[in-house]
N, C-alpha and C positions, 0 to 999 in steps of 0.2 A: 481533560479540561478542554474548554472551547477557545478557539482563536478566530478572530475576524480576518478574512482575506478578501481580495478582489476576485471577480469571476475569472480573470486572466490567470490566477494562481491555482484554480481548481484543476485537479488531476484525477485520473481514474484510480479508484481505491480509497479516496477520501470519503468520510462519513459526514454528511450534511446534518447540521443540528437546527439551523435557522436561516431564513432568507430575509432580504430587505423588503419583501413584499408578501402579500397574502399567497398561501399555497394554492388558493383557488384561481389565481392568475397564471398558474403554470400548468403544464400537462400532467403533473405527478399526483397532486391532490392527496399527499400524505405528509406527515410532519417530519419524519427523519428517514433517510435511506442512504445507502452507499452507492457512490458513482461507480458503475461498471462498464461504461462505454463513453466514447467521445460524443456520440449522438446525444446523450443526456446533457452533457455540458452545453452543446449547441442549442438544445431546447431551452435550457435555462437562460442562455444569452438572448435567444429570440423572445423570451417572455419578459425581458427588461431587467433581469436580475443583474445587479452591479456589485453588490457585496453580500457576503454570507458568512455564517459561523460554521466551522468544522470542528470535529473532535480530534484532539491531538494528545499524545502522551506528554507527561511532564518533561521528559528528556528532549522533546522536540521544541520546547519553548526557546525563543531567541533565534530561531532559524525557520526557514520555510517548513511547513508540515511535511514530514517524511513518512511514507507508508511502506511497511515491509514488502520487499519484492516477492517474498514467498506468499504472503497473504493475497497480494494483487494477482499473482499468477494463478492461485487457487480459485479466486473468484472468476477470473477471465476464462479459466478452463471450463467453467460451468456455462450454462446457457446465458446469452446476453440478457441484460436488464434483470439480473438475479435480485430478488427482493427479499426483505426479511420474512422468515417463516411466520405464518399466522399462529396465534395462540392455539394450544391444543383444544380439541373439542371438549366442551364442558359436559355434554350429554352423549351417551352412546347412540350409535346410528339407529338401532332398533327402538330405542326409547323415544327418539325425536321423530321417527317416521310418522306416527299418527298425527302429531301436531303439524308436521310439514304437509301431510296429505290434506288436512283441513284448510290450511292457509292457501295451498295451491288451488283448491276448488273455489275458495272465496275470491282469489285474485282473478280467476277466469270469469267469474260472474261480474266482478267490478269492471273489468276492461270491456266486457260485452255491453254493460250498461252505459259505459262512457262513450263507446262508439255509437250506440243508439242515440244518446243525447246529442252528439254532434250532428248526426244525420237529421235530427228533428229540430236543429237550430237552438238547442238548449246549452247552457253553460256546463262545463265539466264539473262534476262533484269532486273537487280536490280533497275535501275532508275524507271521503271514502277511499280515494286513491292513496292518500298519504297514510291512512290507517293500515291498509292492507300491505303497502310496501314496508311499513314499519314492522309488521308481523313477519313478513318474508325475511327482512333483515335480521330480526331476532332469531329466527330459525337457523339462518346461515351462521350466525355468531355462536349459537349453541352447538351446532354440528354442521360442518361445511359440506357434508355429502347427502344428507337426507332429502332436502328439497331438490337439490340438483339431480338426484336419482330419478325424480318424478318427471323430468323433462322429456323422457322417452314417450310420455303420454301424448298422443296426437289423434285428432279426428279429421278426416279429409274435409268434411263439410263445415268444420269450424276452425279451419287452419289459422286464420288471422288471430283469433282469440288465444288459442294454445301457443301460437308462435310468440305473441306478446308476453305471455307469462313465462314461457320457457327461456326466452332471451333475457328477461329481467332476472330470473333466478340464476342463469349461467353467469351473467355479468356481475351479480352480487357475489357469487362464489369466487370469480376472478379477482374482484376488488378486495375481498377478504384475504385471499392468497397473497395479494400484493401489499397488504398491510394497511389498507384504507381504514380510517376511523369511521365512526358511525355516521357523522354528518355527510361526508362524500358518498358513503354507501347509499344513504337515503336518496341523494341526488341522482346517483347512477341508476339505482333501481327504479326510481320514478321515471326518469328519462327513457329507460328501456321499455318499461311497461307501456308508455305512450308513444313510442318511436314511430309506430305505423298509424297514428291517429288520422293522418292525412288521407289514408286510403278510403275513409268514409266519404270523401268527396270525389272519388274516382268512379266513373260509370261502371256498373256491375258487369256489363257485357265485355268490358276491357279487363276488369279485375279478375274475372273468372274465365277468360278466354283459354280454351284448351290447347291451342296451337301457338306457333311463334307469332310475336307481335309484328305488324307492319310498322314501317318507320314512324308514321304519324301516331300510331297507337302507343308505341313505346315512349314517345315524347309526352303523351298525355299521362301515361303511367308514372313517368319520372316526376310529374308534378306533385305526387303525394308527399315528397320531401318538403318542398317549400310551403305547401298547403298545411302540412302538419306543424311546421315551425310557426306559421302565422297563427294557427289555433292556439298553440302553447304560449306564444308571445302575448296574446290577448287574454291569457288566463291569469287571474290574480294569484300572486305568491310564487310564480315561476320566473326566476331570472335566467340570464343567458346560459348558465351552467347546465340547467335542466334541458336546454334545447340541443346540446351537443350531440347526444345519440340520434336525435331526429335528423339534424342537419348533416351529420357526417357518417351515418352507417352505410352509405353507398359511395363514399369517397374512398380512394385508394392511395397508398403511400407514394406511388409513382406518378400521381396526378392524373390518372386515367378515369377516375370515377366521376360521379355527378352529385349535386348540381353545379358545383363551382370549380371542379377539377383541381381541388387543393391537394398539394403534396404533403409529405410527412411533417416538414417544419411548421406547417400552418394548421395541423390537426391536433386536437386535444387527445389525451389518453382515453377519455371517455369515448371519443369517436373511434379510436383505434380498437378498443375493446368491442364496441358496438358492431363494427364491421365483421369481426371474427365470429362472435356469437350469432349474428344474423345469418351469416353464410352457413355455419354449422347446423343450426336448427332448420333452415330452409332446405338444405341439401339432404338432410336425413329424413325429411318429411315427404309423404306421398302428395303430389300436387296434380292438378288437372293436366299438366303438360309434362310431368316426369314422375317416375317411381323413385321413392327415396333410396339413397345409398345407405349402406351399413355405416354405423358410427366410425368404425375403424378405417374404412375406405375414405370417409369424409375427412378424418384427421390427416390421412396421407395427402389428400388433395390440398388441405389447408397448409400443410408443410411445404408442398410444392409452390403454392401461391406465395408463401413467405420467401422462399428461395428466389422466386422470380420478381420479387419486389412489389407485389400487388397489395399484400397485407403485411403487418409488422411481424417479421419472423421471430423476434424475441418474445413477443406476446403470444404467438402461437405455441412456443415451447412452454410458456407458463400455463397456457390453456390446457395443454396435454397433461400437465401436472395436476390440474384441477379435475378433469373428467376421467383421467386414466388412459393408459395405452389401450385397454379394453373397456370402453365405457359400459356402464350399467345397461343391461338389456341386450348386450352383444351375445350372439349365438356362436359357440366355439366347439371345436373338436379337440379332445385331449389325446395325449400320446398313448393312452390305453385303448383308444377307439371309442370311448364314451363321448356323448354329446352333452353340452351343458349350457346354461344361461348365466351370464355374469350378473350377480346380485348386489355386490358391494365392492367398491374400490378399496384397495389396501395401500395406504400412503407409504408404509414402510417397505413394502415389496410390490411395486407397481405391476410387475408381470405375473403376480400370483394373487389374484383377487379371490373373493369368496364367490363360489359358483353354486348353482343348483343342478345336480346331475339329473338328466331326464331320460337317458338311455343307458343300457349296460354296454359291456365291451362288444357284444354281438349286434348292437344297434336296436335291441328291443326296448320299447318304452317301459320305464319303471312304473310299477303300480303306485309307488309312493316316491315322489321326488326327494332327493337327498342333498342337504346343504353340506358343502365341503369347502373348508378354508385351505386353499392351495399353499398358503404360507405356513400352515401348521399341520404337518403330516407325519404320522408315525410309520405306517406301512411302507414297505419298499416293493417295487420301485415307486418313487413319488410321481403323482399325477402332475402334468404340466400342459399348458395350452400349446397345441401343435398348429392349429390353423383357425381362421375365421370362416364362419359359414353364413351364407345368406339365408335367414330363417324361412323366407317364403319358398325358396327352392327345395328345402328339406321338410317342408310342411310343419314348421314349428312357429307358434305364436308366443313370443316371450311374455306377453301380458297375461297369458293363461297361467304362468308360473310366478309372476311377480305382482304382489299387491293387487289382487283381483278387485278389491273394493275401491282402489284408487282409479282403476281403469273404467 
């Protein structure tokens, strides 16, 4: 049953059913969730929530809602901001992959055209943007991993386009994992696809500079955030919620980011997600000024940034649950001496993904690569991942083994 309480009565462990204001006015953007940290309570207070409905047992009526200490301890022992598990995938990974591949390609073309329109002084074609984000959202809802697995696709000379699609897909997958309903998913996906639209107004010699920026050049580069927000604010049909990823993807929870140096209490959950997926895709990409890190190393870096207070550490943990400890495309060495490429994340056994074996125990290339699900093995000893490899250092191109037509 529900009981109306004041925000001062809200405690860790309580399940919220309804607020006294729109969910879109809060950083959470989902209809129901369990409070797992005092930070969440403070965020609701900062959003102006004064009264709310919580779920209580019949035995709790007539007294303040009481939550089992055991259940609270169990939740707190998990990562912070634990959210409801998403619905199981409606379609198997392999079945969804062709559709995901098609919509990924379409999204890349749409954002390419959108950026060209802005450069030419034309209005954004929001009908096309909305349609492709809707298709991306549908793919994520059918299977949370297929579209996300394609975010390993990157091309040096078209970084901005691939980055826009990749961050949108990753953010959509995080939103699904956190329990977002369709409407906020569409808002998040649209905002992320367009989050770098302001770069179209930055001089190319600065945008593509291979070395470190001079102080004045970096100030010009940082203008892409406010320029992008201005473009979107003048676009029909986009309210402030859509602008959050653009405005906040370079902000940091400790207030050291830009353009407004906002700290966590002043940032939306869209912005917190945007910062993480933006860093992840940028750092794993080859750029004119650095070689991309491996996905595993990048996750370790994000974890450290969370511990240091630069990004939201709780959301980093959720992000790892989305992409996996060994993200798709990772090159790994097994305990048998074999080398493999991670092909599919296994949510039930995160450290035992589906891999493609590309060498034998002696290190010789297999004439026919072999798919092996590390979570389902009969022979002994069982194969297990022993270490992460830098694919370029061992002469392996993961894309040669994963979805060649997608690359």
